[in-house]
C-alpha positions as CSV (number, residue, x, y, z in Angstrom):
1,M,-205.0,-127.8,28.6
2,V,-207.6,-125.1,29.1
3,N,-206.0,-121.2,29.8
4,G,-207.6,-119.3,31.9
5,D,-205.4,-116.5,32.7
6,H,-207.9,-113.7,31.3
7,P,-211.5,-113.0,31.9
8,L,-214.3,-114.3,29.3
9,I,-214.3,-110.3,28.3
10,A,-211.2,-108.9,26.7
11,R,-209.9,-106.2,28.8
12,Q,-209.2,-103.8,26.0
13,G,-213.3,-103.9,26.0
14,W,-213.7,-103.1,29.2
15,P,-214.3,-99.4,28.7
16,F,-216.3,-99.4,25.9
17,I,-218.6,-101.7,27.6
18,G,-218.5,-99.8,30.9
19,T,-219.3,-96.6,29.2
20,A,-222.4,-98.1,27.0
21,S,-223.5,-99.6,30.2
22,A,-223.1,-96.3,32.5
23,L,-225.0,-94.2,30.1
24,A,-227.9,-96.7,29.5
25,L,-228.3,-96.7,33.2
26,L,-228.3,-93.0,33.5
27,V,-230.9,-92.8,30.7
28,Q,-233.1,-95.0,32.5
29,L,-233.2,-93.5,35.7
30,T,-233.8,-90.1,34.2
31,A,-235.8,-91.0,31.1
32,G,-237.0,-94.5,31.1
33,G,-236.2,-97.9,30.3
34,V,-237.4,-97.3,26.6
35,W,-235.0,-94.6,25.9
36,A,-232.1,-96.6,27.7
37,L,-232.9,-99.7,25.3
38,P,-230.6,-98.9,22.6
39,L,-227.6,-98.2,24.9
40,W,-228.3,-101.5,26.5
41,L,-228.4,-103.1,23.5
42,A,-225.0,-101.8,22.5
43,A,-223.6,-102.8,25.6
44,G,-224.4,-106.2,24.9
45,I,-223.1,-105.9,21.4
46,L,-220.1,-105.0,23.0
47,A,-219.6,-107.6,25.1
48,Y,-220.2,-109.9,22.2
49,L,-217.5,-108.4,20.0
50,F,-214.9,-108.4,23.0
51,R,-215.9,-111.9,24.2
52,D,-212.6,-113.8,24.7
53,P,-213.6,-117.5,25.5
54,D,-211.2,-120.1,26.7
55,R,-209.7,-122.7,24.0
56,S,-208.5,-126.3,24.8
57,I,-204.8,-126.3,23.8
58,P,-203.8,-129.3,22.0
59,P,-201.1,-131.6,23.5
60,A,-198.5,-131.1,21.0
61,P,-195.1,-130.2,21.9
62,L,-193.9,-129.4,18.4
63,G,-197.0,-128.0,16.9
64,V,-198.2,-124.8,15.9
65,V,-201.5,-123.4,16.8
66,S,-203.7,-120.7,14.8
67,P,-202.8,-117.6,16.6
68,V,-206.4,-116.1,15.9
69,D,-209.8,-117.2,14.9
70,G,-209.8,-117.0,11.1
71,K,-209.5,-118.3,7.3
72,V,-206.2,-119.2,6.0
73,I,-206.0,-117.1,2.9
74,A,-202.7,-118.5,1.6
75,V,-200.0,-120.7,2.3
76,R,-196.3,-120.2,0.8
77,Q,-192.7,-119.9,0.7
78,G,-191.5,-116.7,1.6
79,H,-189.1,-114.0,3.0
80,D,-189.4,-113.2,6.5
81,P,-188.7,-109.4,6.6
82,Y,-188.4,-109.7,10.5
83,L,-185.7,-112.4,10.8
84,Q,-184.6,-111.9,7.2
85,R,-184.7,-115.8,6.3
86,E,-186.7,-117.9,4.1
87,A,-189.7,-118.9,5.4
88,L,-192.5,-121.1,5.1
89,V,-195.8,-118.5,5.6
90,V,-199.1,-119.0,6.6
91,D,-201.7,-116.0,5.9
92,L,-205.0,-115.8,7.9
93,H,-207.7,-113.2,7.9
94,M,-209.6,-112.6,11.0
95,N,-213.5,-112.1,10.7
96,R,-214.6,-108.7,11.8
97,T,-217.1,-110.0,14.6
98,G,-215.1,-113.2,15.7
99,V,-213.1,-113.6,18.5
100,Y,-210.5,-110.6,18.8
101,S,-207.8,-112.4,21.2
102,A,-204.4,-113.5,19.6
103,R,-202.5,-116.5,21.1
104,S,-199.0,-117.5,21.1
105,P,-198.6,-120.1,18.3
106,V,-195.6,-122.1,20.3
107,E,-194.4,-121.9,23.5
108,G,-190.8,-120.5,24.5
109,K,-189.3,-117.0,24.9
110,I,-190.2,-113.9,23.3
111,M,-187.4,-112.2,21.8
112,E,-188.6,-109.1,20.2
113,I,-191.7,-107.1,19.9
114,W,-191.9,-104.8,16.9
115,V,-194.6,-102.0,16.6
116,V,-195.0,-99.8,13.8
117,R,-197.3,-97.0,15.3
118,G,-199.6,-95.0,13.0
119,E,-199.7,-98.3,10.4
120,G,-201.6,-100.7,12.5
121,R,-198.9,-103.4,12.2
122,S,-197.1,-105.3,14.7
123,A,-195.2,-108.6,15.2
124,L,-193.8,-111.1,18.1
125,W,-191.0,-113.4,17.7
126,V,-191.0,-116.3,19.7
127,R,-188.0,-118.8,20.3
128,T,-189.1,-122.4,21.3
129,D,-187.0,-124.7,23.7
130,E,-185.8,-126.4,20.3
131,D,-184.6,-123.0,19.1
132,D,-186.9,-122.8,16.5
133,D,-188.2,-119.3,15.6
134,V,-191.6,-118.4,15.0
135,V,-193.0,-115.0,14.1
136,L,-196.7,-113.8,14.2
137,A,-197.0,-110.7,12.2
138,I,-200.5,-108.7,12.6
139,R,-202.1,-106.1,10.2
140,V,-205.1,-103.8,10.5
141,R,-206.7,-101.4,8.4
142,G,-209.4,-99.1,8.5
143,H,-210.3,-98.5,12.2
144,P,-208.3,-96.8,15.1
145,L,-208.0,-99.6,17.3
146,R,-204.9,-100.9,16.7
147,P,-203.3,-104.3,18.1
148,R,-202.5,-104.8,21.6
149,C,-199.9,-106.8,23.1
150,Y,-200.2,-108.4,26.7
151,V,-196.9,-109.6,26.9
152,H,-192.9,-108.4,26.8
153,I,-189.5,-109.3,25.4
154,G,-187.7,-111.7,27.8
155,E,-191.0,-113.3,28.9
156,R,-191.6,-117.1,28.6
157,I,-195.1,-118.0,27.1
158,G,-197.0,-121.0,26.6
159,Q,-198.5,-122.5,23.4
160,G,-202.1,-121.2,22.8
161,Q,-201.4,-118.1,25.6
162,R,-203.1,-115.1,25.1
163,C,-200.4,-112.5,23.8
164,G,-202.7,-109.8,22.6
165,I,-206.1,-108.4,21.0
166,V,-206.6,-107.6,17.4
167,G,-210.0,-105.6,17.4
168,F,-212.6,-105.6,14.3
169,G,-210.6,-108.0,12.2
170,G,-206.8,-107.9,10.9
171,E,-204.6,-109.9,8.7
172,I,-202.0,-112.3,10.3
173,S,-199.0,-114.1,8.9
174,V,-197.2,-116.6,10.4
175,F,-193.6,-117.1,9.6
176,L,-192.2,-120.7,10.4
177,P,-189.0,-122.5,9.8
178,A,-188.8,-123.6,6.0
179,N,-188.9,-127.2,7.0
180,S,-191.8,-127.0,9.0
181,R,-194.5,-129.6,8.1
182,L,-197.9,-127.9,7.1
183,L,-201.1,-129.0,8.2
184,V,-203.7,-126.8,6.5
185,S,-204.4,-125.4,3.1
186,A,-206.0,-122.2,1.7
187,G,-209.7,-122.3,2.9
188,N,-209.3,-123.7,5.9
189,R,-211.1,-122.2,9.0
190,L,-209.2,-122.4,12.2
191,R,-210.0,-121.7,16.1
192,A,-207.4,-119.8,18.0
193,G,-205.0,-122.4,20.4
194,S,-207.1,-125.1,19.3
195,D,-206.1,-125.8,15.7
196,L,-202.8,-126.7,14.6
197,L,-201.4,-125.0,11.4
198,A,-198.1,-127.0,11.2
199,R,-195.3,-129.1,12.9
200,L,-192.0,-128.1,13.7
201,V,-189.7,-130.9,12.5
202,H,-186.4,-132.2,14.1
């Protein structure tokens, strides 16, 4: 399945790209194309950074897809601080110049969204139709562009559906039921929505 409910440039990037393009046009009209070139280049770089390509979602009803483009840093048994349970945890690191979109790891209902303002942390809890709980936790550091969520509590979300944006890279943790079957290991590079992290066991 290809998810196409958003444009190819993430909405959060539109104001930056629009501002750079408007300034470039103004400078070009008043001072000439040579002076406007750096601003056109900046607009192009911003469009690249905020690219938001469609992805082919694998037909895996019990699969857990990667929520972001990134590298697996660690796979561990750990404590889920959001649902207060023992969990299987997959930690990923996003590239600062990679695709910024975040996607839901599973299909289900959004049970809760946590946002810690001022700290660049947020989390999304999705419960599948089989009553499996999956939590996507996001942390960003060192820049003012905080994670942004596109969805709301009580809403249904599809596997691999865009659910937010994490600008200029971030650290991601996916908290899974402790009996999930892992499909990745540290060092693997994954594409959001296309590559499987794990399978839920029933």
